[in-house]
N, C-alpha and C positions, 0 to 999 in steps of 0.2 A: 439501361446499362449505367449512366453514371450517376443515375437518383438514388439506382437499391446500392451502387458501393458507398454513395455516402451517407447513406441511413444505415448500414451494415457499420463503417466505418466510425459513425455517431455514436453507435451503442456500443461499437468496444471500445471505443475510448471513452464513455461515459462510465463503462464497470471498468475500467483500467485507475481511471481517476478515484472511481469510487474504493476499488483496493487498496490504493494506495494511502488515502487518509485511514480506514480502518488498518493497516499494520501503523501508520504513526503513531495513531490512539492507544493499538495493544500495547507499542513499546514501552510509549508512557505509565501504560497501566503495568508493564513487568517493573519495571524502574519502584515505581509507588506502591504497590500496593502487597505486601505478604504475602496477604493471603492468594495472589493469584499465581506468583512462585512457587507456596506450595501445592498448591493443588496442582500446577505444572510440574512440579520435583524438579525446582531450578533451583540450584545449588548458590551460595550467595558467590563466586568464582565465577560462574556460567553467566551473570544478569546480566555482563557490561558487552557482553561478546551477544548474546539475545538482541539487544539493545541494538548494538549498531548491524546483526544481520536486517531487523526490522525497519532499522530507519535508510537502511541505503535501498532496500524492495520498498519502501514507500516511496522514496521520492527518484525511484527511478519509473516505479508503477506512473505518478505523479508528471512527470516531464512525458512519458510515452503516452500518456493517455490526454494531455492538454495537447501536446502534436497531433494524434490524429481528431480532437476537438475544431480543433484551429486549421482545416484545412484550407491549403490558399485554390482559389477557384480557379 
């Protein structure tokens, strides 16, 4: 039972960590690429809100995923 829990915890942590990295990359792309902003219909005034939201989600996902990956034995 403990081994199954460890494996599931590591898989979930890896997925969370990966989603956090993708979220941070997407935040940078929204900031840097006008074509992505146009495709997503993000106005100039909303850019910083989206960057903030994606960055907060990314940082929290990375922290949560790293805690799951670095489970103490």
